[in-house]
N, C-alpha and C positions, 0 to 999 in steps of 0.2 A: 559187254555192254555194260554202260552202268544201270544201276535199279532205278525205276521211278520210287521218290516222295512224294510228298505233301507239302508245300507252305509251312502248313504247321509242323511239322518235323525238325523243316529246317531251322523254323524260328526256334522252334524249344531248345535245341541244340547250340544257337546260337547265345543264346541267354544263358545257359551253363556255363559253355566255354567261353565267356565273358566273364565269368563269375558274380551273376544279376541273380541268377536263382542254382549257382550252387556255390558251395563252402566260399567264404570271403575269402581271399588271400591274408597272407600275416602281414605286409607292408603295401601303403599305396606306390613305394617303388616295384612291388612284382607286378602290381598291376599296369604299370607304364611298360616294363619287359614283355609282358604276358603280349600287349597291343604295339609293340615296338614301337611306334611315336604315335602320340594322344594329342588330338588335337584342339587346341584349349586358345584360342579367342578373348571368350570370356573365360578371363582366369579362375573365381570363384565357383561357378558350374563346372567347370572344368576337374577341379581340386572335389567337388561334390562327385564328378562320373566316378572318379579315383574311388572318395570313399565308400560307395555303393558295392565297388568290386575287393573292398581288404577291410584290414578289422582298424584302421585309421580312419574313424565315425567321425571327427569335425575338423572343420577348417582349421585352427591352431594345430590339429598332429598332422594335419597335408603339411602344414607350408613347413612345421618343423623340418621332415625329411627333408624337403625341397632343401632348405637351408642346410640343411647336414652334407647337402651332397646327391643326393639320393638319384634324379635327375635335374637338365637344363630345361628351360625355354626357351624358345630359339624357332626363327623361321626356316625350316624344313621339310622335303617332299616338297609340298605346293608353295607358294610366296603366301604362307597366311602358320600361325602358331603352333607348335606344336610343345610336345615335353617327349624329352628324349632320353634315355640312360647314356650316362656320360660316356661311357666304353662303344657307344653304338652313333653317336656321333659323327665321328671324321670318315667313317667309311660309307655311311647313307649321304653323306653331304657329297662326297667323293663322288658317288654313284648320281645322283640326281641333280647335284650344284648348281653342273654346267647348264641343263637344260631350261630350270629357273633363272638364271640369270638371259638366258639366250633367248627369254619371252618378254624382257626388258626394254629394249635398248628404243621400240615405237614410243613407249610411254618415257623413256631417258631423255630423246631428243624434244618432246612436248614442256618437258619441267628444265629443259637447258643444262641438262646434266650427262656430261661428255667422260668415254672411260680416263681421262687424264682426272680429270676433279673427282670421280670414285676413288683413284687409286690416292691420291693426297688425302681426302678423306680415310681410309685405310691406314694408313702411316701415322696420322692425327692421332685416328684410337688408340694406332698401338702406344705412341708415346703418352696418353693422357691416362692410358690405364694399367699401364709398367708398375709393375714393382707389386700383384696383386692388391691396384687399386677399383673400386668399382665404383661407375656414374648411372646418375637415373636419366632419361632422356633430356629432363628440365638445366639436368645441370649438364651433358654434352650441349647442347645445342648453342649458347655465348660463347662455347671453347671452338664453333664452326666458324659462328660469325667473326670472330675476332680474326680468327684465321683467313679469313676472307673466300671461306666459302658458303652453301648454302644452310641457312641458319636453321631453327626451328619450323617444322611444314612437311610438305609431305616429299620435300626434296632432301630433306635430311634423312629424312624415313625409309628414303629409295638406298641412299648411300649405306645406313644401317644393316637394311635387309642384304645390300650385296657382301658386305662386312660377314654377316652371318651365315648364307649359303659357299663361302669361299673359308666357310672355320676359321676364320680370326676371332670373332668375338661371339660369346652366349651367354644367357643369362649368368648376374652373378646370386649372392643369396638376396632374397626382397629384406625390402626393406620395411613391417610390417608386412602391408598387402602391397606396397610399391613396387614396380621392375626394375633391376640394375644392372647391368654388361657388367664383361669382364674378358679377359684373353682368355681365347679354346686353350692355350698354349699352357698358362699359368695355372690354369683350372681344373683341367681332364688331363688326367698323366698317359703315358702313351700306350698305345696297346694290339697286339700282336693280329689285329682286326684291320688296322690301320695299314699295312702293309696289302691286303687282299688285292686280285685281281680285277678287273672288272666282273669277269664270268664269273669267280665265287662272291660275288657282291653279290649279282642279279639273283645268285642262287638263293642264295641264305635271304635277300630281304624277299621274296619270292613266298617260299617254306613260313617264313615269318610269319607274315599276312597270312597267310590259309589259315597257320597254327592257333593264331590269336584271334582270328576273324571270322575263319569257317565255321558254315559252307559258304565258298561266295566263289562267284566267277571269274572270269578272268579282267571280264570289262570295269568289275567292281572292284581290283586291284590297278587298273590300269589310270581308274577316276582317284585313287587310294595316292597313291605313288608320283603319279606321270610316266611310270616308262609307258614304253611302248608294246602293245598288243606280238610283234612280233620277239621283242626284248622277254618281254614273261610268257611266249609259248616255248623258244627255246630254253628257259630257265625250267619252264613246267617237265619238259622232257627229261632235260638233264635229271632234275629230281629223282623221274620214274626211272632211268636205268642206268642211276649209277651210284656210290655213296659218297661223292662229293663232299657232301656234310657229314662231319663228326657226329654219330650218335643221332643222325636223323634216318627218322622211319619215311618209307616212299607217303604219298599222298593217293587217298582213296576220293575217287566221282559219285555224286548222283547227278542225275536226270531234277528237273524242276521248275515246271513252265517253262517246258523246253530250253530252257538254259544248261549246260551243265557246270557243277559246282564243286571246289575241292575241296578237300579239310586230311585234318592228322587226326587218325583214329588214332592214338595215343593220349590225345589231351582231354583231361578228365571234362565230361559234358552229363554228370548224374543231375539231375536236377534234387536240387534237397533242401530248399526252402520254400517255408508258405507264403513268400511275398506274392502277387499276382498284377499288382498294380507298381507302376515307375512313373516316375517323372523324366524325362529324360533329355536335356538340353537341345537346341535347336544340330548341336555339333558333336554329339556324343556318338563316340565311336558305333553303338550299336543302330543309333538316328540314323546317321547320317550316310554310313556306308551301303546300303545297297540301294540303287536307283527304283530296282524292277523286282526285289524278291523280298524287300524290306516289309516291315509290318501294315499287314492291310487298313487300311480307313474308311473306317462308319462312312466318310461323308470324301470320296475323292473330291467333290464338285465345289468344295470350301476354297477361298480364294485364302494362301495364307504367304501371299507373296511378300508383306510388312516381316513375317516371321525370322525371314531365313537371312534379313539386315536388320534384327533386333538383337540386343542381348539380354539377358536375366531371363530368359522362356526357355519353349520348348514343346515337348509331345508328351502325350496323356496317353500310355499302355496300361489296356487292361487285359489279361490271359490273351498278352500275341498279339492283339491289335490295337491298332491308334486310332484312340474314342476323341481326341481335341487337343486343345493347347494349354500351355500354362504362363504364368508370368511372375516370377520372384520381385517383394521388392523390400530391401532389407533398409528397415527403420535403429535409432536406437535402440526401441526397449523393443521392438516385434518384427517377425516376419511375415509379411502377407505376401500368400500364396493365393493366386487368381486364376482358379479354371474354369474353362471354358469347353463344356464337351458340346459334341456333334452327336450322339446318342443320347438314348432314353439308356439309365444305369437304374438297377436293383438296387436297393439295402447295402448289400455284402459289398457291391462295387464301389459303391460312394465311399464304406468304411476303406476299404482296402487305398481309395486314391486319399483320405485322410491318412491315412498311414504313413504311404510314402511324403508326405508334406509335413508330417510331422518328424521326421527322418530329418529333412533339408531343412526346419526349423532350429531341432535338434542340432543337426552338424554344423549350424551359426552361433548354439548356443544361446539361443534366444528361443520366447514363446510365441506359438504361431498364432497368425488371425487368417486361418479359410475362409476363402470366398468360392463358390458355385456360382457362376454368374450369368 
């Protein structure tokens, strides 16, 4: 029987596994590979999430790694932006892309987007981006319109998503902080993983999720990946009963609050940093992944509906507890971080928040204006 552990034990291990409270990884790309897919709607704060886990501690350093091909940004797993290592893109899209696209027909009918229009758009993208060319969405829009396809707007956005989940396009090198598109086959070399069977890919994704996000439940993985519980349980059983993955150790499980949580016991989980406070984006992997065993909230009755839909903000975590929210505003000469606390803090805890805010300002290479609202 799995041993019973406290929620505090689970959170301490997660913070260490994700390199928030343990030694930082050498590069931001290492953090992407550890987490497999890093949600990134808010690109600057997604970059900040990588900086907190690595030695690439400025926005410029993170963008330089991305520009050098350390990872790509694309719609993967679920119909939302993620960072993913180039060698992982094709096999994960082959595993999950079909389910993403299968959820789109109803909205496509509302938009007047037929399968024929989607296919024409993908053919045009192949033509526009051939030869290593990269284009922004603003540049692609007029080309679509000129070809009689839906131009700028939600309809074209869905065409781009379809091209992404089919592994036709992904991000090219950023132009400053602006996103570009490129052809996958001209950007990412072929990899052995591209030929994996669906069963092998299921096992790989299940193991890597628990290695980078564990301790985590089957339902945490279901929410993160879009896989079914049947698929996840089959993959977990395969991990525990065979050596189907190279150099992969069996997972271990613990019980917490009535849930079975899985993790890889070989992954570094030693707390070595003194930081006790974190400003985590709403979409940070440590903040969003665990609906039932995430950071305990000091005031769970506070309405945060708007927080999920807004960019440039997230939660304030102190000593493993969610104590409030923050917003970041980047201005020409400073970064303003506004903190809204939902609990009383002592001076040391406020100092921890100030240190986390200072890291965020230094990440942008700007002075900090910290406001406790």
